[in-house]
TIVO-2410 file (N, C-alpha, C; in nm, 3 decimals):
# residues 194
REC num residu      c1      c2      c3 atome chaine
REC   1      M   5.951   0.846  -1.193     N      A
REC   1      M   5.884   0.933  -1.112    CA      A
REC   1      M   5.707   0.923  -1.122     C      A
REC   2      K   5.673   0.936  -1.280     N      A
REC   2      K   5.602   0.958  -1.358    CA      A
REC   2      K   5.452   0.819  -1.315     C      A
REC   3      L   5.583   0.726  -1.323     N      A
REC   3      L   5.472   0.582  -1.354    CA      A
REC   3      L   5.432   0.583  -1.178     C      A
REC   4      L   5.523   0.594  -1.097     N      A
REC   4      L   5.502   0.575  -0.935    CA      A
REC   4      L   5.343   0.650  -0.903     C      A
REC   5      F   5.347   0.810  -0.976     N      A
REC   5      F   5.226   0.903  -0.964    CA      A
REC   5      F   5.103   0.851  -0.983     C      A
REC   6      R   5.138   0.778  -1.156     N      A
REC   6      R   5.025   0.723  -1.187    CA      A
REC   6      R   4.937   0.614  -1.138     C      A
REC   7      L   5.085   0.538  -1.046     N      A
REC   7      L   5.002   0.417  -0.971    CA      A
REC   7      L   4.942   0.463  -0.885     C      A
REC   8      F   5.009   0.559  -0.814     N      A
REC   8      F   4.947   0.609  -0.696    CA      A
REC   8      F   4.789   0.651  -0.699     C      A
REC   9      L   4.770   0.751  -0.813     N      A
REC   9      L   4.631   0.824  -0.880    CA      A
REC   9      L   4.533   0.724  -0.907     C      A
REC  10      L   4.594   0.586  -0.988     N      A
REC  10      L   4.516   0.471  -0.988    CA      A
REC  10      L   4.488   0.384  -0.847     C      A
REC  11      L   4.559   0.386  -0.743     N      A
REC  11      L   4.537   0.330  -0.621    CA      A
REC  11      L   4.404   0.398  -0.552     C      A
REC  12      L   4.408   0.563  -0.579     N      A
REC  12      L   4.332   0.635  -0.513    CA      A
REC  12      L   4.204   0.625  -0.577     C      A
REC  13      V   4.155   0.628  -0.681     N      A
REC  13      V   4.065   0.589  -0.746    CA      A
REC  13      V   3.961   0.485  -0.754     C      A
REC  14      S   4.048   0.384  -0.735     N      A
REC  14      S   4.024   0.223  -0.729    CA      A
REC  14      S   3.962   0.252  -0.592     C      A
REC  15      A   4.048   0.287  -0.453     N      A
REC  15      A   4.003   0.327  -0.343    CA      A
REC  15      A   3.848   0.352  -0.320     C      A
REC  16      S   3.874   0.503  -0.407     N      A
REC  16      S   3.736   0.575  -0.371    CA      A
REC  16      S   3.634   0.522  -0.419     C      A
REC  17      S   3.628   0.448  -0.553     N      A
REC  17      S   3.545   0.388  -0.589    CA      A
REC  17      S   3.480   0.264  -0.536     C      A
REC  18      V   3.558   0.184  -0.482     N      A
REC  18      V   3.514   0.041  -0.402    CA      A
REC  18      V   3.476   0.131  -0.273     C      A
REC  19      H   3.514   0.274  -0.235     N      A
REC  19      H   3.441   0.293  -0.096    CA      A
REC  19      H   3.256   0.364  -0.143     C      A
REC  20      A   3.263   0.428  -0.229     N      A
REC  20      A   3.154   0.489  -0.303    CA      A
REC  20      A   3.071   0.339  -0.320     C      A
REC  21      W   3.086   0.266  -0.385     N      A
REC  21      W   3.006   0.144  -0.426    CA      A
REC  21      W   2.926   0.055  -0.291     C      A
REC  22      S   3.025   0.067  -0.194     N      A
REC  22      S   3.040   0.006  -0.070    CA      A
REC  22      S   2.889   0.093   0.016     C      A
REC  23      L   2.889   0.183  -0.004     N      A
REC  23      L   2.811   0.315   0.061    CA      A
REC  23      L   2.672   0.286  -0.003     C      A
REC  24      F   2.686   0.275  -0.159     N      A
REC  24      F   2.563   0.277  -0.227    CA      A
REC  24      F   2.506   0.125  -0.193     C      A
REC  25      S   2.563   0.036  -0.236     N      A
REC  25      S   2.511  -0.129  -0.220    CA      A
REC  25      S   2.470  -0.108  -0.102     C      A
REC  26      S   2.525  -0.088   0.042     N      A
REC  26      S   2.465  -0.094   0.182    CA      A
REC  26      S   2.348  -0.046   0.194     C      A
REC  27      A   2.321   0.085   0.144     N      A
REC  27      A   2.184   0.159   0.119    CA      A
REC  27      A   2.082   0.100   0.113     C      A
REC  28      E   1.986   0.113   0.171     N      A
REC  28      E   1.868   0.045   0.116    CA      A
REC  28      E   1.763   0.138   0.029     C      A
REC  29      E   1.776   0.041  -0.093     N      A
REC  29      E   1.684   0.107  -0.175    CA      A
REC  29      E   1.542   0.098  -0.150     C      A
REC  30      E   1.484   0.263  -0.180     N      A
REC  30      E   1.332   0.294  -0.156    CA      A
REC  30      E   1.294   0.274  -0.333     C      A
REC  31      R   1.217   0.206  -0.345     N      A
REC  31      R   1.132   0.215  -0.495    CA      A
REC  31      R   1.048   0.327  -0.492     C      A
REC  32      Y   0.965   0.419  -0.399     N      A
REC  32      Y   0.901   0.541  -0.407    CA      A
REC  32      Y   0.939   0.624  -0.339     C      A
REC  33      P   1.056   0.668  -0.350     N      A
REC  33      P   1.104   0.763  -0.234    CA      A
REC  33      P   1.010   0.898  -0.218     C      A
REC  34      G   0.991   0.943  -0.123     N      A
REC  34      G   0.901   1.061  -0.062    CA      A
REC  34      G   0.739   0.988  -0.079     C      A
REC  35      M   0.730   0.845  -0.093     N      A
REC  35      M   0.548   0.821  -0.101    CA      A
REC  35      M   0.561   0.730   0.006     C      A
REC  36      G   0.394   0.714   0.055     N      A
REC  36      G   0.390   0.602   0.148    CA      A
REC  36      G   0.407   0.686   0.302     C      A
REC  37      G   0.428   0.603   0.430     N      A
REC  37      G   0.429   0.640   0.542    CA      A
REC  37      G   0.358   0.624   0.638     C      A
REC  38      D   0.357   0.615   0.761     N      A
REC  38      D   0.279   0.611   0.812    CA      A
REC  38      D   0.167   0.669   0.869     C      A
REC  39      F   0.068   0.606   0.920     N      A
REC  39      F  -0.060   0.688   0.979    CA      A
REC  39      F  -0.151   0.622   1.070     C      A
REC  40      T  -0.221   0.692   1.115     N      A
REC  40      T  -0.327   0.635   1.232    CA      A
REC  40      T  -0.492   0.630   1.194     C      A
REC  41      L  -0.567   0.563   1.196     N      A
REC  41      L  -0.713   0.565   1.152    CA      A
REC  41      L  -0.779   0.506   1.248     C      A
REC  42      Q  -0.910   0.523   1.226     N      A
REC  42      Q  -0.988   0.435   1.293    CA      A
REC  42      Q  -1.082   0.320   1.250     C      A
REC  43      S  -1.054   0.206   1.370     N      A
REC  43      S  -1.140   0.099   1.320    CA      A
REC  43      S  -1.248   0.040   1.368     C      A
REC  44      A  -1.344  -0.056   1.365     N      A
REC  44      A  -1.372  -0.132   1.489    CA      A
REC  44      A  -1.320  -0.198   1.592     C      A
REC  45      R  -1.178  -0.211   1.611     N      A
REC  45      R  -1.076  -0.246   1.688    CA      A
REC  45      R  -1.032  -0.163   1.742     C      A
REC  46      G  -1.064  -0.012   1.726     N      A
REC  46      G  -0.983   0.105   1.729    CA      A
REC  46      G  -0.905   0.197   1.674     C      A
REC  47      E  -0.799   0.238   1.718     N      A
REC  47      E  -0.735   0.297   1.651    CA      A
REC  47      E  -0.612   0.209   1.641     C      A
REC  48      I  -0.576   0.236   1.462     N      A
REC  48      I  -0.464   0.167   1.420    CA      A
REC  48      I  -0.355   0.241   1.323     C      A
REC  49      S  -0.279   0.181   1.329     N      A
REC  49      S  -0.159   0.282   1.255    CA      A
REC  49      S  -0.059   0.163   1.171     C      A
REC  50      L   0.012   0.213   1.059     N      A
REC  50      L   0.067   0.130   0.975    CA      A
REC  50      L   0.185   0.040   1.076     C      A
REC  51      K   0.265   0.124   1.162     N      A
REC  51      K   0.360   0.097   1.265    CA      A
REC  51      K   0.333  -0.052   1.335     C      A
REC  52      D   0.193  -0.058   1.349     N      A
REC  52      D   0.127  -0.206   1.410    CA      A
REC  52      D   0.138  -0.324   1.360     C      A
REC  53      F   0.155  -0.297   1.254     N      A
REC  53      F   0.154  -0.411   1.131    CA      A
REC  53      F   0.316  -0.432   1.078     C      A
REC  54      R   0.378  -0.381   1.133     N      A
REC  54      R   0.581  -0.385   1.130    CA      A
REC  54      R   0.588  -0.551   1.091     C      A
REC  55      G   0.654  -0.591   1.017     N      A
REC  55      G   0.687  -0.742   0.998    CA      A
REC  55      G   0.598  -0.808   0.904     C      A
REC  56      K   0.495  -0.754   0.875     N      A
REC  56      K   0.381  -0.816   0.791    CA      A
REC  56      K   0.381  -0.702   0.668     C      A
REC  57      V   0.359  -0.781   0.545     N      A
REC  57      V   0.363  -0.698   0.441    CA      A
REC  57      V   0.157  -0.641   0.434     C      A
REC  58      V   0.161  -0.518   0.407     N      A
REC  58      V   0.015  -0.460   0.422    CA      A
REC  58      V  -0.044  -0.386   0.285     C      A
REC  59      L  -0.150  -0.472   0.223     N      A
REC  59      L  -0.222  -0.470   0.132    CA      A
REC  59      L  -0.335  -0.358   0.153     C      A
REC  60      M  -0.303  -0.229   0.085     N      A
REC  60      M  -0.409  -0.122   0.123    CA      A
REC  60      M  -0.471  -0.092  -0.025     C      A
REC  61      Y  -0.610  -0.058  -0.007     N      A
REC  61      Y  -0.687  -0.019  -0.094    CA      A
REC  61      Y  -0.790   0.096  -0.009     C      A
REC  62      F  -0.752   0.196  -0.140     N      A
REC  62      F  -0.866   0.341  -0.076    CA      A
REC  62      F  -1.003   0.309  -0.181     C      A
REC  63      G  -1.082   0.309  -0.091     N      A
REC  63      G  -1.214   0.305  -0.163    CA      A
REC  63      G  -1.325   0.333  -0.070     C      A
REC  64      Y  -1.493   0.301  -0.072     N      A
REC  64      Y  -1.538   0.338  -0.036    CA      A
REC  64      Y  -1.693   0.234  -0.020     C      A
REC  65      T  -1.754   0.182   0.059     N      A
REC  65      T  -1.843   0.075   0.089    CA      A
REC  65      T  -2.006   0.089  -0.024     C      A
REC  66      S  -1.973   0.230  -0.056     N      A
REC  66      S  -2.100   0.239  -0.173    CA      A
REC  66      S  -2.075   0.258  -0.267     C      A
REC  67      C  -1.943   0.213  -0.319     N      A
REC  67      C  -1.901   0.189  -0.453    CA      A
REC  67      C  -1.990   0.115  -0.525     C      A
REC  68      P  -2.021   0.139  -0.643     N      A
REC  68      P  -2.105   0.038  -0.720    CA      A
REC  68      P  -2.049  -0.046  -0.810     C      A
REC  69      D  -1.900  -0.068  -0.826     N      A
REC  69      D  -1.830  -0.149  -0.918    CA      A
REC  69      D  -1.693  -0.163  -0.923     C      A
REC  70      V  -1.609  -0.029  -0.899     N      A
REC  70      V  -1.446  -0.048  -0.910    CA      A
REC  70      V  -1.443  -0.116  -0.782     C      A
REC  71      C  -1.459  -0.060  -0.684     N      A
REC  71      C  -1.406  -0.161  -0.534    CA      A
REC  71      C  -1.446  -0.291  -0.528     C      A
REC  72      P  -1.585  -0.294  -0.520     N      A
REC  72      P  -1.612  -0.474  -0.548    CA      A
REC  72      P  -1.514  -0.548  -0.660     C      A
REC  73      T  -1.483  -0.513  -0.771     N      A
REC  73      T  -1.424  -0.543  -0.845    CA      A
REC  73      T  -1.309  -0.565  -0.812     C      A
REC  74      S  -1.239  -0.505  -0.757     N      A
REC  74      S  -1.095  -0.473  -0.700    CA      A
REC  74      S  -1.061  -0.587  -0.593     C      A
REC  75      L  -1.156  -0.590  -0.484     N      A
REC  75      L  -1.148  -0.629  -0.360    CA      A
REC  75      L  -1.167  -0.771  -0.373     C      A
REC  76      G  -1.262  -0.792  -0.491     N      A
REC  76      G  -1.275  -0.958  -0.512    CA      A
REC  76      G  -1.167  -1.011  -0.582     C      A
REC  77      A  -1.118  -0.945  -0.657     N      A
REC  77      A  -0.970  -1.001  -0.732    CA      A
REC  77      A  -0.884  -0.994  -0.575     C      A
REC  78      L  -0.870  -0.914  -0.529     N      A
REC  78      L  -0.751  -0.932  -0.403    CA      A
REC  78      L  -0.799  -1.032  -0.324     C      A
REC  79      S  -0.940  -1.100  -0.307     N      A
REC  79      S  -0.952  -1.178  -0.256    CA      A
REC  79      S  -0.958  -1.317  -0.263     C      A
REC  80      A  -0.941  -1.346  -0.436     N      A
REC  80      A  -0.923  -1.461  -0.462    CA      A
REC  80      A  -0.773  -1.446  -0.495     C      A
REC  81      A  -0.689  -1.362  -0.464     N      A
REC  81      A  -0.530  -1.399  -0.463    CA      A
REC  81      A  -0.509  -1.438  -0.326     C      A
REC  82      L  -0.559  -1.401  -0.227     N      A
REC  82      L  -0.562  -1.401  -0.056    CA      A
REC  82      L  -0.580  -1.547  -0.079     C      A
REC  83      K  -0.654  -1.613  -0.090     N      A
REC  83      K  -0.727  -1.741  -0.079    CA      A
REC  83      K  -0.602  -1.800  -0.151     C      A
REC  84      K  -0.558  -1.779  -0.224     N      A
REC  84      K  -0.439  -1.853  -0.307    CA      A
REC  84      K  -0.304  -1.906  -0.206     C      A
REC  85      L  -0.282  -1.800  -0.113     N      A
REC  85      L  -0.166  -1.800  -0.018    CA      A
REC  85      L  -0.212  -1.907   0.101     C      A
REC  86      D  -0.055  -2.006   0.134     N      A
REC  86      D  -0.083  -2.091   0.206    CA      A
REC  86      D  -0.105  -2.033   0.338     C      A
REC  87      D  -0.117  -2.103   0.449     N      A
REC  87      D  -0.122  -2.029   0.595    CA      A
REC  87      D  -0.015  -1.962   0.641     C      A
REC  88      E   0.119  -2.021   0.586     N      A
REC  88      E   0.231  -1.974   0.660    CA      A
REC  88      E   0.296  -1.809   0.584     C      A
REC  89      E   0.214  -1.820   0.463     N      A
REC  89      E   0.201  -1.693   0.357    CA      A
REC  89      E   0.103  -1.577   0.419     C      A
REC  90      M  -0.018  -1.638   0.499     N      A
REC  90      M  -0.098  -1.542   0.503    CA      A
REC  90      M  -0.097  -1.502   0.654     C      A
REC  91      Q  -0.011  -1.564   0.732     N      A
REC  91      Q   0.002  -1.505   0.897    CA      A
REC  91      Q   0.132  -1.348   0.836     C      A
REC  92      Q   0.157  -1.337   0.741     N      A
REC  92      Q   0.274  -1.243   0.709    CA      A
REC  92      Q   0.176  -1.115   0.662     C      A
REC  93      I   0.047  -1.136   0.663     N      A
REC  93      I  -0.033  -1.060   0.554    CA      A
REC  93      I  -0.123  -0.980   0.632     C      A
REC  94      Q  -0.142  -0.866   0.605     N      A
REC  94      Q  -0.238  -0.785   0.670    CA      A
REC  94      Q  -0.324  -0.690   0.544     C      A
REC  95      P  -0.459  -0.739   0.544     N      A
REC  95      P  -0.519  -0.638   0.425    CA      A
REC  95      P  -0.605  -0.532   0.484     C      A
REC  96      L  -0.627  -0.416   0.409     N      A
REC  96      L  -0.641  -0.294   0.498    CA      A
REC  96      L  -0.766  -0.206   0.401     C      A
REC  97      F  -0.892  -0.192   0.449     N      A
REC  97      F  -0.988  -0.116   0.323    CA      A
REC  97      F  -0.967   0.009   0.391     C      A
REC  98      I  -0.917   0.187   0.324     N      A
REC  98      I  -0.941   0.275   0.366    CA      A
REC  98      I  -1.034   0.333   0.328     C      A
REC  99      S  -1.157   0.364   0.367     N      A
REC  99      S  -1.271   0.472   0.308    CA      A
REC  99      S  -1.250   0.600   0.324     C      A
REC 100      V  -1.255   0.620   0.212     N      A
REC 100      V  -1.252   0.776   0.158    CA      A
REC 100      V  -1.410   0.837   0.180     C      A
REC 101      D  -1.497   0.785   0.224     N      A
REC 101      D  -1.642   0.825   0.247    CA      A
REC 101      D  -1.640   0.832   0.415     C      A
REC 102      P  -1.592   0.887   0.513     N      A
REC 102      P  -1.605   0.917   0.609    CA      A
REC 102      P  -1.772   0.899   0.714     C      A
REC 103      E  -1.821   1.020   0.562     N      A
REC 103      E  -1.968   1.069   0.615    CA      A
REC 103      E  -2.035   0.961   0.625     C      A
REC 104      R  -2.016   0.833   0.531     N      A
REC 104      R  -2.161   0.730   0.544    CA      A
REC 104      R  -2.099   0.632   0.609     C      A
REC 105      D  -1.954   0.597   0.593     N      A
REC 105      D  -1.885   0.491   0.638    CA      A
REC 105      D  -1.835   0.486   0.790     C      A
REC 106      N  -1.910   0.424   0.862     N      A
REC 106      N  -1.865   0.432   1.011    CA      A
REC 106      N  -1.803   0.280   1.030     C      A
REC 107      V  -1.743   0.278   1.162     N      A
REC 107      V  -1.626   0.162   1.164    CA      A
REC 107      V  -1.708   0.000   1.156     C      A
REC 108      E  -1.849   0.018   1.191     N      A
REC 108      E  -1.932  -0.083   1.213    CA      A
REC 108      E  -1.969  -0.145   1.072     C      A
REC 109      K  -1.989  -0.050   0.981     N      A
REC 109      K  -1.985  -0.073   0.841    CA      A
REC 109      K  -1.902  -0.112   0.813     C      A
REC 110      L  -1.774  -0.074   0.822     N      A
REC 110      L  -1.655  -0.115   0.736    CA      A
REC 110      L  -1.627  -0.238   0.803     C      A
REC 111      R  -1.641  -0.254   0.915     N      A
REC 111      R  -1.587  -0.406   0.971    CA      A
REC 111      R  -1.733  -0.499   0.862     C      A
REC 112      E  -1.806  -0.485   0.870     N      A
REC 112      E  -1.903  -0.576   0.795    CA      A
REC 112      E  -1.848  -0.602   0.618     C      A
REC 113      Y  -1.834  -0.473   0.603     N      A
REC 113      Y  -1.817  -0.483   0.398    CA      A
REC 113      Y  -1.642  -0.576   0.411     C      A
REC 114      S  -1.552  -0.514   0.494     N      A
REC 114      S  -1.405  -0.553   0.462    CA      A
REC 114      S  -1.396  -0.695   0.528     C      A
REC 115      R  -1.474  -0.737   0.605     N      A
REC 115      R  -1.459  -0.943   0.611    CA      A
REC 115      R  -1.555  -0.959   0.515     C      A
REC 116      Y  -1.627  -0.923   0.445     N      A
REC 116      Y  -1.734  -1.008   0.293    CA      A
REC 116      Y  -1.622  -1.025   0.218     C      A
REC 117      F  -1.505  -0.930   0.210     N      A
REC 117      F  -1.433  -0.994   0.107    CA      A
REC 117      F  -1.281  -1.087   0.177     C      A
REC 118      H  -1.268  -1.087   0.286     N      A
REC 118      H  -1.152  -1.156   0.377    CA      A
REC 118      H  -1.168  -1.139   0.514     C      A
REC 119      P  -1.184  -1.259   0.571     N      A
REC 119      P  -1.190  -1.210   0.761    CA      A
REC 119      P  -1.081  -1.171   0.796     C      A
REC 120      K  -0.974  -1.137   0.769     N      A
REC 120      K  -0.827  -1.078   0.808    CA      A
REC 120      K  -0.849  -0.932   0.778     C      A
REC 121      M  -0.945  -0.878   0.655     N      A
REC 121      M  -0.921  -0.752   0.639    CA      A
REC 121      M  -0.987  -0.673   0.747     C      A
REC 122      I  -0.919  -0.548   0.749     N      A
REC 122      I  -0.935  -0.429   0.857    CA      A
REC 122      I  -1.010  -0.320   0.780     C      A
REC 123      G  -1.116  -0.295   0.807     N      A
REC 123      G  -1.191  -0.143   0.725    CA      A
REC 123      G  -1.143  -0.041   0.833     C      A
REC 124      A  -1.103   0.063   0.780     N      A
REC 124      A  -1.114   0.196   0.851    CA      A
REC 124      A  -1.094   0.308   0.789     C      A
REC 125      T  -1.113   0.427   0.853     N      A
REC 125      T  -1.123   0.555   0.789    CA      A
REC 125      T  -1.055   0.657   0.874     C      A
REC 126      G  -1.085   0.785   0.861     N      A
REC 126      G  -1.024   0.908   0.961    CA      A
REC 126      G  -1.123   1.030   0.879     C      A
REC 127      N  -1.100   1.168   0.915     N      A
REC 127      N  -1.178   1.252   0.875    CA      A
REC 127      N  -1.065   1.295   0.765     C      A
REC 128      L  -1.204   1.367   0.700     N      A
REC 128      L  -1.166   1.417   0.563    CA      A
REC 128      L  -1.031   1.414   0.503     C      A
REC 129      D  -1.030   1.547   0.571     N      A
REC 129      D  -0.874   1.625   0.560    CA      A
REC 129      D  -0.769   1.546   0.592     C      A
REC 130      Y  -0.752   1.461   0.683     N      A
REC 130      Y  -0.673   1.348   0.699    CA      A
REC 130      Y  -0.659   1.267   0.600     C      A
REC 131      L  -0.768   1.214   0.518     N      A
REC 131      L  -0.754   1.124   0.449    CA      A
REC 131      L  -0.721   1.155   0.280     C      A
REC 132      Q  -0.730   1.285   0.281     N      A
REC 132      Q  -0.687   1.321   0.171    CA      A
REC 132      Q  -0.575   1.370   0.171     C      A
REC 133      T  -0.486   1.380   0.239     N      A
REC 133      T  -0.337   1.399   0.308    CA      A
REC 133      T  -0.257   1.236   0.276     C      A
REC 134      L  -0.340   1.168   0.369     N      A
REC 134      L  -0.294   1.043   0.342    CA      A
REC 134      L  -0.254   0.963   0.187     C      A
REC 135      A  -0.409   0.989   0.158     N      A
REC 135      A  -0.428   0.953  -0.007    CA      A
REC 135      A  -0.320   0.997  -0.115     C      A
REC 136      N  -0.284   1.151  -0.081     N      A
REC 136      N  -0.172   1.237  -0.181    CA      A
REC 136      N  -0.074   1.205  -0.140     C      A
REC 137      R  -0.026   1.130  -0.019     N      A
REC 137      R   0.133   1.078   0.017    CA      A
REC 137      R   0.128   0.930  -0.035     C      A
REC 138      Y   0.034   0.861  -0.082     N      A
REC 138      Y   0.006   0.727  -0.131    CA      A
REC 138      Y   0.002   0.753  -0.290     C      A
REC 139      G  -0.018   0.866  -0.331     N      A
REC 139      G  -0.042   0.873  -0.482    CA      A
REC 139      G  -0.168   0.820  -0.531     C      A
REC 140      A  -0.262   0.821  -0.398     N      A
REC 140      A  -0.416   0.816  -0.451    CA      A
REC 140      A  -0.463   0.927  -0.477     C      A
REC 141      Y  -0.599   0.927  -0.530     N      A
REC 141      Y  -0.656   1.019  -0.575    CA      A
REC 141      Y  -0.847   0.978  -0.515     C      A
REC 142      F  -0.907   1.107  -0.461     N      A
REC 142      F  -1.055   1.066  -0.461    CA      A
REC 142      F  -1.128   1.248  -0.464     C      A
REC 143      R  -1.235   1.190  -0.488     N      A
REC 143      R  -1.326   1.359  -0.485    CA      A
REC 143      R  -1.460   1.323  -0.476     C      A
REC 144      K  -1.545   1.393  -0.405     N      A
REC 144      K  -1.681   1.378  -0.438    CA      A
REC 144      K  -1.761   1.442  -0.525     C      A
REC 145      A  -1.812   1.345  -0.618     N      A
REC 145      A  -1.906   1.384  -0.672    CA      A
REC 145      A  -2.035   1.374  -0.659     C      A
REC 146      E  -2.136   1.487  -0.707     N      A
REC 146      E  -2.271   1.517  -0.678    CA      A
REC 146      E  -2.331   1.384  -0.801     C      A
REC 147      V  -2.415   1.351  -0.762     N      A
REC 147      V  -2.525   1.280  -0.858    CA      A
REC 147      V  -2.654   1.286  -0.874     C      A
REC 148      E  -2.701   1.336  -0.981     N      A
REC 148      E  -2.847   1.404  -0.977    CA      A
REC 148      E  -2.923   1.298  -1.003     C      A
REC 149      H  -3.056   1.311  -0.952     N      A
REC 149      H  -3.184   1.210  -0.931    CA      A
REC 149      H  -3.139   1.071  -0.908     C      A
REC 150      S  -3.043   1.063  -0.766     N      A
REC 150      S  -2.979   0.943  -0.728    CA      A
REC 150      S  -3.027   0.943  -0.566     C      A
REC 151      S  -3.079   0.854  -0.503     N      A
REC 151      S  -3.110   0.807  -0.358    CA      A
REC 151      S  -2.941   0.830  -0.307     C      A
REC 152      M  -2.837   0.803  -0.349     N      A
REC 152      M  -2.706   0.816  -0.275    CA      A
REC 152      M  -2.678   0.952  -0.247     C      A
REC 153      G  -2.690   1.025  -0.350     N      A
REC 153      G  -2.665   1.200  -0.323    CA      A
REC 153      G  -2.544   1.242  -0.398     C      A
REC 154      Y  -2.440   1.148  -0.383     N      A
REC 154      Y  -2.290   1.149  -0.432    CA      A
REC 154      Y  -2.265   1.041  -0.460     C      A
REC 155      A  -2.146   0.997  -0.521     N      A
REC 155      A  -2.066   0.914  -0.564    CA      A
REC 155      A  -1.919   0.960  -0.486     C      A
REC 156      V  -1.834   0.894  -0.492     N      A
REC 156      V  -1.698   0.923  -0.506    CA      A
REC 156      V  -1.609   0.873  -0.593     C      A
REC 157      D  -1.563   0.963  -0.694     N      A
REC 157      D  -1.433   0.921  -0.812    CA      A
REC 157      D  -1.340   0.892  -0.686     C      A
REC 158      H  -1.275   0.764  -0.748     N      A
REC 158      H  -1.108   0.730  -0.674    CA      A
REC 158      H  -1.052   0.675  -0.770     C      A
REC 159      S  -0.900   0.679  -0.764     N      A
REC 159      S  -0.840   0.555  -0.793    CA      A
REC 159      S  -0.857   0.441  -0.754     C      A
REC 160      S  -0.794   0.321  -0.829     N      A
REC 160      S  -0.818   0.168  -0.803    CA      A
REC 160      S  -0.655   0.134  -0.794     C      A
REC 161      T  -0.595   0.147  -0.707     N      A
REC 161      T  -0.485   0.076  -0.683    CA      A
REC 161      T  -0.488  -0.023  -0.530     C      A
REC 162      I  -0.402  -0.129  -0.543     N      A
REC 162      I  -0.369  -0.155  -0.424    CA      A
REC 162      I  -0.207  -0.134  -0.398     C      A
REC 163      F  -0.208  -0.082  -0.282     N      A
REC 163      F  -0.067  -0.053  -0.233    CA      A
REC 163      F   0.024  -0.151  -0.153     C      A
REC 164      V   0.086  -0.180  -0.181     N      A
REC 164      V   0.182  -0.297  -0.087    CA      A
REC 164      V   0.261  -0.210  -0.038     C      A
REC 165      V   0.261  -0.250   0.113     N      A
REC 165      V   0.377  -0.220   0.217    CA      A
REC 165      V   0.440  -0.316   0.283     C      A
REC 166      G   0.599  -0.281   0.217     N      A
REC 166      G   0.673  -0.398   0.249    CA      A
REC 166      G   0.652  -0.436   0.419     C      A
REC 167      K   0.741  -0.518   0.462     N      A
REC 167      K   0.751  -0.577   0.624    CA      A
REC 167      K   0.820  -0.480   0.681     C      A
REC 168      N   0.915  -0.391   0.596     N      A
REC 168      N   0.950  -0.275   0.671    CA      A
REC 168      N   0.914  -0.158   0.730     C      A
REC 169      G   0.781  -0.105   0.619     N      A
REC 169      G   0.688   0.007   0.649    CA      A
REC 169      G   0.686   0.046   0.545     C      A
REC 170      K   0.793   0.019   0.424     N      A
REC 170      K   0.773   0.124   0.319    CA      A
REC 170      K   0.688   0.052   0.196     C      A
REC 171      L   0.660   0.173   0.119     N      A
REC 171      L   0.561   0.130   0.017    CA      A
REC 171      L   0.696   0.064  -0.101     C      A
REC 172      A   0.639  -0.062  -0.116     N      A
REC 172      A   0.694  -0.188  -0.197    CA      A
REC 172      A   0.653  -0.205  -0.341     C      A
REC 173      D   0.520  -0.154  -0.378     N      A
REC 173      D   0.447  -0.213  -0.513    CA      A
REC 173      D   0.330  -0.150  -0.509     C      A
REC 174      M   0.272  -0.105  -0.619     N      A
REC 174      M   0.164  -0.069  -0.640    CA      A
REC 174      M   0.082  -0.159  -0.762     C      A
REC 175      I  -0.028  -0.225  -0.734     N      A
REC 175      I  -0.100  -0.338  -0.819    CA      A
REC 175      I  -0.202  -0.259  -0.871     C      A
REC 176      Q  -0.238  -0.262  -1.012     N      A
REC 176      Q  -0.332  -0.186  -1.093    CA      A
REC 176      Q  -0.463  -0.253  -1.067     C      A
REC 177      H  -0.565  -0.204  -1.080     N      A
REC 177      H  -0.685  -0.241  -1.098    CA      A
REC 177      H  -0.725  -0.342  -1.197     C      A
REC 178      S  -0.647  -0.357  -1.302     N      A
REC 178      S  -0.717  -0.432  -1.380    CA      A
REC 178      S  -0.594  -0.573  -1.384     C      A
REC 179      D  -0.510  -0.555  -1.302     N      A
REC 179      D  -0.456  -0.734  -1.296    CA      A
REC 179      D  -0.524  -0.796  -1.250     C      A
REC 180      S  -0.551  -0.936  -1.278     N      A
REC 180      S  -0.587  -1.039  -1.246    CA      A
REC 180      S  -0.574  -1.091  -1.106     C      A
REC 181      P  -0.634  -1.188  -1.042     N      A
REC 181      P  -0.600  -1.248  -0.915    CA      A
REC 181      P  -0.448  -1.304  -0.933     C      A
REC 182      K  -0.429  -1.376  -1.025     N      A
REC 182      K  -0.307  -1.449  -1.082    CA      A
REC 182      K  -0.194  -1.367  -1.044     C      A
REC 183      R  -0.211  -1.250  -1.126     N      A
REC 183      R  -0.095  -1.123  -1.111    CA      A
REC 183      R  -0.102  -1.073  -1.005     C      A
REC 184      I  -0.175  -1.055  -0.905     N      A
REC 184      I  -0.196  -0.977  -0.805    CA      A
REC 184      I  -0.109  -1.085  -0.682     C      A
REC 185      L  -0.109  -1.208  -0.696     N      A
REC 185      L  -0.076  -1.305  -0.626    CA      A
REC 185      L   0.112  -1.304  -0.643     C      A
REC 186      E   0.110  -1.282  -0.766     N      A
REC 186      E   0.245  -1.310  -0.804    CA      A
REC 186      E   0.339  -1.158  -0.719     C      A
REC 187      H   0.245  -1.039  -0.736     N      A
REC 187      H   0.318  -0.917  -0.657    CA      A
REC 187      H   0.336  -0.944  -0.545     C      A
REC 188      I   0.223  -0.985  -0.487     N      A
REC 188      I   0.226  -1.005  -0.315    CA      A
REC 188      I   0.356  -1.111  -0.265     C      A
REC 189      R   0.348  -1.226  -0.358     N      A
REC 189      R   0.447  -1.317  -0.335    CA      A
REC 189      R   0.607  -1.268  -0.373     C      A
REC 190      A   0.612  -1.153  -0.442     N      A
REC 190      A   0.727  -1.120  -0.449    CA      A
REC 190      A   0.782  -1.059  -0.342     C      A
REC 191      V   0.706  -0.974  -0.287     N      A
REC 191      V   0.718  -0.877  -0.165    CA      A
REC 191      V   0.717  -0.962  -0.051     C      A
REC 192      L   0.681  -1.060  -0.049     N      A
REC 192      L   0.677  -1.178   0.084    CA      A
REC 192      L   0.858  -1.223   0.130     C      A
REC 193      E   0.884  -1.225  -0.028     N      A
REC 193      E   1.013  -1.303  -0.042    CA      A
REC 193      E   1.148  -1.188  -0.055     C      A
REC 194      E   1.087  -1.034  -0.027     N      A
REC 194      E   1.220  -0.969  -0.004    CA      A
REC 194      E   1.253  -0.975   0.139     C      A
***
């Protein structure tokens, strides 16, 4: 009787483990839980939302067109990586430059600035409160910093990360400012293959 009871317990534990594993393994793993999400911004082509690009890998960068060094360096490295993608890969990519300086960056200025780095890149912005909420959701940072004795009046301190959103609309990766075009390309291709 004891042997039969032990066998029953063993079978019960095994069945529970298999069921728990199947639930765990079938659930979609989220790399950055609670981060990211859809948004709607203004661009020269009108309103755009993240959901408009479902099925593509979206490469998002928060910055501003008057940025003296960080944005051009980061976007230049991204541009160099994008040039290494073949046509089929490029069809699955949407680069997006989000300005956190809507006071100076209108949609036409953003269109010209973005095109300089890649013809497919879309420049977009929104109102300051919305941009702050959006940046917080993605783990980005920015703040206005007054600059004395400057014709610009102020600069914008900001983080420098390329956010990679997978084809499913979820945040899949974050590429740091210091990464080389080669490393950026590796990150992009890894998400493309998912």
